[in-house]
PLY file of the C-alpha trace (Angstrom):
ply
format ascii 1.0
element vertex 216
property float x
property float y
property float z
element edge 215
property int vertex1
property int vertex2
end_header
-14.06 -8.29 42.42
-16.31 -9.52 39.57
-15.03 -12.66 37.88
-15.57 -14.61 34.65
-15.41 -18.38 34.13
-13.65 -19.89 31.09
-13.47 -23.56 30.12
-10.44 -24.31 27.93
-9.65 -27.89 26.91
-12.04 -29.18 29.60
-10.26 -27.21 32.34
-12.11 -24.49 34.24
-10.49 -21.11 34.97
-11.83 -18.30 37.13
-10.19 -14.95 36.37
-10.99 -11.27 37.06
-13.66 -9.82 34.77
-11.26 -7.22 33.41
-8.86 -9.91 32.23
-11.75 -11.93 30.79
-12.91 -8.95 28.76
-9.40 -8.57 27.38
-9.31 -12.24 26.37
-12.65 -11.93 24.60
-11.49 -8.78 22.84
-8.35 -10.51 21.58
-10.41 -13.53 20.47
-12.93 -11.58 18.44
-10.79 -8.58 17.56
-7.31 -10.03 17.01
-4.35 -7.63 17.01
-3.58 -5.97 13.67
-1.00 -7.78 11.62
1.85 -5.90 9.99
1.68 -8.36 7.08
-0.31 -7.46 4.00
-3.44 -9.46 3.23
-5.23 -9.82 -0.11
-8.63 -9.04 1.34
-7.37 -5.94 3.17
-5.06 -4.28 0.64
-5.35 -1.66 -2.10
-2.61 -0.33 -4.40
-2.24 3.42 -4.95
-0.19 4.58 -7.96
0.61 8.27 -7.60
1.35 10.66 -10.48
3.64 8.64 -12.76
3.08 11.19 -15.52
4.90 12.19 -18.69
6.53 15.44 -17.62
7.30 14.33 -14.06
8.61 10.90 -14.96
10.80 12.28 -17.74
13.06 14.10 -15.25
13.73 10.97 -13.17
17.31 9.96 -13.97
16.71 6.64 -12.21
13.78 4.79 -13.78
13.95 1.83 -11.38
10.46 2.51 -10.08
8.86 1.84 -13.48
9.29 -1.96 -13.83
8.40 -2.41 -10.17
5.14 -0.47 -10.37
4.36 -2.34 -13.58
4.83 -5.70 -11.84
2.76 -4.58 -8.85
-0.18 -3.58 -11.04
0.00 -6.84 -13.02
0.17 -8.92 -9.84
-2.63 -7.03 -8.12
-4.88 -7.67 -11.12
-4.16 -11.41 -10.83
-4.85 -11.34 -7.09
-8.04 -9.30 -7.58
-6.75 -6.52 -5.32
-8.01 -3.00 -6.17
-5.70 -0.53 -7.91
-6.25 3.23 -7.82
-4.27 5.77 -9.84
-3.87 9.54 -9.55
-2.59 12.34 -11.78
-1.39 15.76 -10.62
-2.75 18.54 -12.83
-2.68 16.39 -16.00
-3.40 19.40 -18.25
0.08 20.69 -17.46
2.00 17.56 -16.48
0.57 15.11 -18.99
-1.07 11.76 -18.53
0.21 8.58 -16.92
3.07 7.04 -18.89
2.92 3.73 -20.69
2.85 0.88 -19.98
1.29 1.91 -16.66
-1.60 3.77 -18.28
-2.63 0.67 -20.19
-2.33 -1.53 -17.15
-4.41 0.82 -15.02
-7.17 0.75 -17.62
-9.32 3.53 -16.22
-8.07 7.10 -16.47
-6.46 7.97 -13.12
-8.24 10.54 -10.98
-7.04 14.10 -11.60
-6.11 16.14 -8.53
-4.77 19.56 -7.61
-3.76 18.75 -4.04
-0.37 17.13 -3.55
-1.82 14.61 -1.10
-4.25 12.09 -2.56
-5.92 12.01 0.84
-6.84 15.69 0.56
-8.64 15.13 -2.76
-12.30 14.32 -2.12
-12.69 12.00 -5.11
-9.60 9.92 -4.30
-10.47 9.85 -0.62
-13.90 8.47 -1.51
-12.38 5.89 -3.89
-10.14 4.60 -1.12
-12.95 4.54 1.41
-15.24 2.70 -1.02
-12.82 -0.24 -1.17
-13.33 -0.82 2.54
-9.68 -1.86 2.78
-7.43 -0.62 5.60
-4.03 -1.41 4.03
-2.73 0.97 1.35
0.40 0.21 -0.67
1.65 3.61 -1.83
3.81 3.89 -4.97
4.73 6.59 -7.47
6.50 9.93 -7.69
7.79 12.08 -6.27
8.65 10.47 -2.95
9.21 13.71 -1.06
6.11 15.51 -2.33
2.90 13.70 -3.29
3.93 10.27 -2.01
5.08 11.66 1.34
2.06 13.88 1.92
-0.33 11.12 0.91
1.33 8.57 3.18
1.37 10.89 6.20
-2.27 11.84 5.72
-3.35 8.22 5.30
-1.51 7.17 8.45
-3.21 9.97 10.34
-6.57 8.88 8.91
-6.05 5.38 10.33
-4.90 3.47 7.27
-2.02 1.00 7.51
0.39 2.34 4.94
3.09 0.29 3.21
5.63 2.01 0.97
7.87 -0.18 -1.21
10.99 1.98 -1.36
11.93 0.62 -4.79
8.54 1.59 -6.29
8.77 5.29 -5.39
11.22 7.85 -6.69
12.48 11.44 -6.59
14.84 13.40 -8.81
17.31 13.68 -5.93
18.32 10.68 -3.83
18.53 12.78 -0.65
14.91 13.90 -1.06
13.79 10.30 -1.40
15.88 9.15 1.55
14.55 11.72 4.01
10.98 11.33 2.80
11.17 7.60 3.54
12.63 8.38 6.96
9.72 10.70 7.73
7.16 8.14 6.61
8.80 5.47 8.75
8.84 7.76 11.78
5.15 8.53 11.26
4.18 4.86 11.33
4.29 3.74 7.69
5.87 0.38 6.86
8.85 0.78 4.50
9.14 -2.37 2.42
10.10 -3.69 -1.02
8.11 -4.67 -4.09
8.99 -8.33 -3.69
8.03 -8.35 -0.01
4.64 -6.86 -0.89
3.98 -9.58 -3.46
4.96 -12.53 -1.28
2.99 -11.22 1.70
-0.12 -11.00 -0.45
0.47 -14.46 -1.94
0.93 -16.01 1.54
1.48 -19.53 0.14
3.11 -21.29 -2.80
0.54 -23.96 -3.71
-1.80 -21.76 -5.76
-2.17 -20.83 -9.42
-1.78 -17.19 -8.42
1.66 -17.93 -7.02
2.78 -19.53 -10.27
1.63 -16.49 -12.25
3.01 -13.85 -9.90
6.32 -15.70 -9.57
6.81 -15.10 -13.30
6.29 -11.37 -12.73
8.84 -11.41 -9.91
11.47 -12.69 -12.32
11.01 -9.45 -14.29
12.10 -7.32 -11.34
15.50 -5.64 -11.75
18.41 -6.89 -9.65
19.26 -5.02 -7.52
0 1
1 2
2 3
3 4
4 5
5 6
6 7
7 8
8 9
9 10
10 11
11 12
12 13
13 14
14 15
15 16
16 17
17 18
18 19
19 20
20 21
21 22
22 23
23 24
24 25
25 26
26 27
27 28
28 29
29 30
30 31
31 32
32 33
33 34
34 35
35 36
36 37
37 38
38 39
39 40
40 41
41 42
42 43
43 44
44 45
45 46
46 47
47 48
48 49
49 50
50 51
51 52
52 53
53 54
54 55
55 56
56 57
57 58
58 59
59 60
60 61
61 62
62 63
63 64
64 65
65 66
66 67
67 68
68 69
69 70
70 71
71 72
72 73
73 74
74 75
75 76
76 77
77 78
78 79
79 80
80 81
81 82
82 83
83 84
84 85
85 86
86 87
87 88
88 89
89 90
90 91
91 92
92 93
93 94
94 95
95 96
96 97
97 98
98 99
99 100
100 101
101 102
102 103
103 104
104 105
105 106
106 107
107 108
108 109
109 110
110 111
111 112
112 113
113 114
114 115
115 116
116 117
117 118
118 119
119 120
120 121
121 122
122 123
123 124
124 125
125 126
126 127
127 128
128 129
129 130
130 131
131 132
132 133
133 134
134 135
135 136
136 137
137 138
138 139
139 140
140 141
141 142
142 143
143 144
144 145
145 146
146 147
147 148
148 149
149 150
150 151
151 152
152 153
153 154
154 155
155 156
156 157
157 158
158 159
159 160
160 161
161 162
162 163
163 164
164 165
165 166
166 167
167 168
168 169
169 170
170 171
171 172
172 173
173 174
174 175
175 176
176 177
177 178
178 179
179 180
180 181
181 182
182 183
183 184
184 185
185 186
186 187
187 188
188 189
189 190
190 191
191 192
192 193
193 194
194 195
195 196
196 197
197 198
198 199
199 200
200 201
201 202
202 203
203 204
204 205
205 206
206 207
207 208
208 209
209 210
210 211
211 212
212 213
213 214
214 215
């Protein structure tokens, strides 16, 4: 059987070639982490528009999406926004519209991943981790998350930064996303994973944003 020789800490090891190839693969292509990383992440803000957002009895998603956008700007992590048929459903609500800066991409498909322009925007970032936020959880958020998972993205959904008119719709949409391979998380977890450490200026700034998050 073919073999490969490795020298580790001055000790020599002879192992089967197949095992050696696996070691090399793990060395140069380390396993994917489930933690978010600044250089790998992009934030997607889906359809937080006037006429849709107005019917949300629970507005808990709003301050959390606001904090996420502010923090991502500090961390220099890309932010992409979408709007579903804005002619009929209105534009993105404030203060999110102002924080996004650029007018979000208009779409007719429920899934952002089925819209060519948004798909190209995501691909252009070159980032494999997508944090999905917005409304409604059981329609555009769900379909986007499932399509992105299928396309090979690592999808993270902070459950407190998405919303639906009915709690049961949100609950079962999150269950479906989890079953499909998305990571269900929280806004605060997203922020601290991206920060990674506490001895930076970015941490000091983002920590102030965290204090703005509603409790619970």
